[in-house]
C-alpha positions, 0 to 999 in steps of 0.5 A: 499499500505505502508503494504505490502512495509512493508511486502515486505521490511522485507521478503527482510530483512530476505532472506538476512539475512538467506544468511549472516547467511549461508554464515558465517555457511560455514565459521565458521563450522569445515570440514573434507577435507583432507587426507583419512577421508575427510568427509566433502568432500565426502559428499559435492561430492555426491551433485555434481555428475549429479542426476540418474548417480547411479545404487547401493547406498550404506548407513551405518557407517565407516564398510560400507564406507571401506568396498565398493570401487565404481571403483573397484566394476563397474570393477565387477559388471558393475554398478556406485555405490556411498557410503553415510556413515559416521563414526559410523552412527545410523540408523535414520541417515541412513535413512534421508540420504537415504531419501536426496540421492533419491531426485537426485537419481533413484538408482536400488538397496540399500545396508545397512549395518547394523553394528549400529543396537546394538546401545543402545543409543538414541543419539551419541555423537557431532561428529559423530553428526557434521560429519554427519550433518553439510554438509547436505543442511538445507532441511526439512529433515536435520531438521527431522535429527536434530531432531531426531539425538541430544536431546531437546535443542541442535537442535538451535546448528545444524540448526544454526551451527554458534551458534556452531563454533562462536568462530572459526574466530582465525583459519580460514585458507587457506580451509575455505575460498576456500571450493572446496569440495562444486563444485568438486566430491570425485573420490572415490565415498564415498570410505574411502581406508586404506591400512595398515594391523594389525596383531593382529586380532581375529576371533571367529566362530559365525555362530552356534550362533542363539540366537537373541538380539533386537537392541534398540527400536529407531533402530528397528524402524528405520531399519523398516522406512529403509525397509519402504521407500525402498518398497516405492521407488520401491527399491530393498534393500539389509541389509548388514552384512560387515566382521568385527571379529564379537562378539558373542554378536554381532552375536545375534543382527545381528541374530534379523536382519535376523529375520526381514528381514524374516518377511519383505521380505527383502534380509540379507546377513551376512558376517561373517558367516564361510562358506562367510568368506571362500568363500571371501578368507579374510586373519587375516594377510593381509586383516583388517586394525584393527579389525572391518574394511577390508583395501583396499586388504580385499575390492577387495576381498569382493567386487569381492564377493558381486557384484557377487552374488548381480548381480547374477553372482554367485553359489549363491544369497544373498537370499541364505544366 
């Protein structure tokens, strides 16, 4: 009897410790919750959405979250969507974001932007990792994501991020204590609104580039795992390269994605090809925030074209690309 009481007391202590530890971690965690780059709020906001409310989920890096505004996408397609993406997000984190999203959503379509297929490193920088990992709730999937995303020996700093942020006590302000983002949805559904336009955009027509470069082993592994997951869940998958004024070398890596997509029977469309670029009507002087990212003006043109392709309302469909 005493041993049972001792076990119960130990379990209670562990539970209380974990709860307090978790609350302290949430308090001290660095947060991006203000302005257009409020990535903590955008990721956390996904978990406050109603289950099974999205027809389409968009995943990827900044090339994804600046290219689709779900409100504009709904005007074009009638479909509800969310952009579940973070900056510089490698494909191994994208895969785990898909796993996380499918816990609560049953989309008809998943779109993955493949900008990071040319990533040559096995691990991203700390800022990229913490931005993507911190807002995800602790689970087996989060732990798996950590193990794939950071070098051995650093796991504990991401599982128990209080170890990373324990010196932030003196920096805490009202936002750290209130944490409205834990209870609210993101009004932009993950979209990052870029309104200014650069007049220094350079573009070369890379349509004639046929050479293929294969991404690094880890990136290719997770590209295939993304395809596997979509097929296992019986969800239509579209691999996308959003307009980004690709270089010739980048186009070679994108051609590698095209080859995998063809072999796996997956739809793929690259908006850096000259024909699609012209069909969208992108203007280098007005439609790009910088060399690689669409601004709001360019986004509207892109979504109008891509959205109609996805729902079959254009003269051609994704398979034609």
